[in-house]
N, C-alpha and C positions, 0 to 999 in steps of 0.2 A: 716076215715070210722070206723064205731061202731061193735066191737067185743064182745058180753057179757057186761061186765062192764068195757071193755078197749075201748080203742081209737088206732088204727092203723095210724100212721101218715107218709106218704111217700114223700120224699123230695129227691133233687139232692145230690149226694153221697159228693159233696163238703160242704153240710151244715150239716154232720153226727154229728160233735161235736158241732158246733155252736147253732143248733137248741136245743139240749139237755140243754145246758146251759142256753139258754135263756128261754125256758119252766120253767127250774128249779126256774129261777129267780122270778116268778109271785106266786110260790108255797106259801103261806103264813101259813095257818092254816089247810089247808086241808090234807085230808089221801091220799096221790098220791104219786106213784112211776113212775119213768121214766125209762125204760129199752131199749137199744139198742138191737132191734130185728134183724137188717139186714142181718145177716149170717144165719138165720132160715128160709128165705123166697127168693124165685124167683118169678120176675112179669113178666107177659107177658102182652102186651097190642095188643086187636084186634078191628080194626075198623070196623065200619058198625052198624045199628041198633040193630042186632040179637045178643045174647049172645051164644058163642059155647058152646057145650056140652063136657064137658071133665073131665073125672072122677077124675084125679089128682088136680083139683082147690079145694082149701081150701074155698075161698070166691071169688065171681063174683062180681063185682061192676061197675057200670055205671061209665064212666069218658071220658071226651073230652080232651085228652091231644095234639089233633093236630088241635082244634078247630071244630072237627066235632064228632060226635055221635060215641061211642065205648065202650068197657067194659076192665076192669083191672082183670088179674087172678091171684090170690095169690097162688102161689105153693109151698109145703114144698121143700126146697133146694134140698134134695137129690132126688126129683122127678123131676129135671129140664130137664135132658136128656131125660126121657120119653115123659114129656109133648111137649117138642120141637119137637120131632119124631111125636108124635101124631097129632101136631098143623099144622106142614110143610106137612104133608101127605094131608090134607085136605084143606090148606089155602097158598097162597104166604106168602113167609116171608120176612122180612126185617131186615138186620144187623144193627150194629150200624151206620155206614156211611150212609146207606141207609135212617135211622130215620133221621139222622141229616138234609140230604138234603130235607126231606120232611118236617121236623120242620120249615126250613128257607123258604121255600115254602109257607108253611101255616103261616109264620110269629109269630110262636110262641116264646115268650121270655123265654130264659133259663139263669139260675142263672150263674154267673161268665161271661157271655156274654151280655146280654140285661139287666139282672137283677143284680143290687149290693145296696149297703146299701145308695149309692147316688140317686138312681134312684126312683121317685115317680111313683106308679103304673099307674097312669093316663097317665103317658109320656110313658108309654109301651103298651099302647092301652087295658088296663086290666080293664076298668071300667064296662064292662057288666059281666065278668067272675070271677072278685075278690073284687069287692066292693059294700058294702051293706049302700045305703046312709040313710037308717032307722034306722041302728044300733044305740045303745048307745055310750056313752063316750067310746073312744080307743086311743091310741098313735097316733098321726098323722092326727086326725079327722079335726082339725082346717083346715089344709093344704089343705086337700082333699076338704073339703066343699068350701073352699075361690076359688079353681079351678073350681069346678063345677059351682059356682055362675056367675065367670067371664067368663066361657068357654073358657078359654086361658091355655095353659101351655108354659113353657119357651123354651121346647123343645118336640119333639114328634119323636117316631120310625117311620121309613119311609122305603119303598123299594128303592134300589139302583141299576141301571142298566148300565154297560159301553158302551160307545158309540161305543168302539171298542173291538175285541176279546181279551181283557186283564184282566185277573184274578185280583180280588180285594182282599184284604188281613184285615183281623180283626187288628185293630188300627191304620189304615189308618186315616190322618186327612182331614177334609172336608172342602176346602175355598169355598167363594162366587166366582162365575165368576165375573170378572171385578172391585172386592173389594180391589184391592191390597193385596191379600193374607189374608184377614179377616177369622180368625177361626169360622166355624159355626157349627161344629158336627164331629162325627168320625163314622168309620165302626166297628160294634160289631161282626157281623157272616158274612161269604162269602162262596160260594160254585159254583160248576159247575152245571147247570139243563138241564141234558138231556131232561126232558120234554119240555122246553122253548128253547133248545139247544142255551144256553146264559149263562154267567157268571151272576150272582145275589148276592146281598148283603142286610142286615140289617144294619140300623144305625141309631142313633140319629141327628137330624138336627133341629139348633135352629128356632123359630118363625119367619116368615117373610121370610124364605127360605125353607122350608117344603111343599111348594103347588107344588102337582104332576106336572111334566114338567119342574120344575125348573132345571137348568144346574149347576152343581158344579164341583170343582176339587178335587180328592182324591190324598193327597201327598203319594208318596211310601216310604215305610220304609226304614229304612238305609240298604245299602246292599241286597234291593230287586230289584228295577227297577233304581237305580240311583237317581237322582234328578227329573226325569221326572213325572209329574201329569197324572192322567188318569182322562178323562172328563166322569162325570157320569150323569144321569138322575133320578130325584126324581119320582118314581111311587107309587100308591096307593097300598096298603095291602088288604089281601093277594094275593101273586103272583099267588097261586092256589086256586080254590073253590072245 
């Protein structure tokens, strides 16, 4: 987001130190300063097409954090309590746990869960929101272009629903039904969805096993459910429109 002669970059808290170091690596001869201003701001996100009127907002910017229209409200940190009170008086509020459920229902990848240094953006279904095929040279362009030309990825972020009322857990390994335990993916995020009255999860599934309707086994983590596997079905994303 542009603010005067500066850019405000919002990222996951886990990237706070990594991002600054990465940006600094590419500053060669430019007069640029990188400053961590995380503690100076509070950020609210409001879904819906209309931007809410709130006097405490320093910046209001369009954003699609959950794959739907919305607005980010940048607030001075000391105004957080007053802004929250004003917003909650006019709109339903969603705390961190609620937002995580909504994120999974909307199949929005999150750093440290679906997104890591090992994941190619197209594998996480980010073609439309995070990739510009018309842009000039950039690191990783060859890989991205090759995937676009072939129309295939080695794995793809998918929705997973257990066949029984059994919770899924991030980190569970996925094996193909009837393949003698062949590893075909893993669970990245899981939750209970009151909207669908079901446990749901996101996970990466290898090509050839990620067609909606495919059945897989999610292997329980050590000390979670013993050695029992949970039968899951691959479903199309997002769970919620």
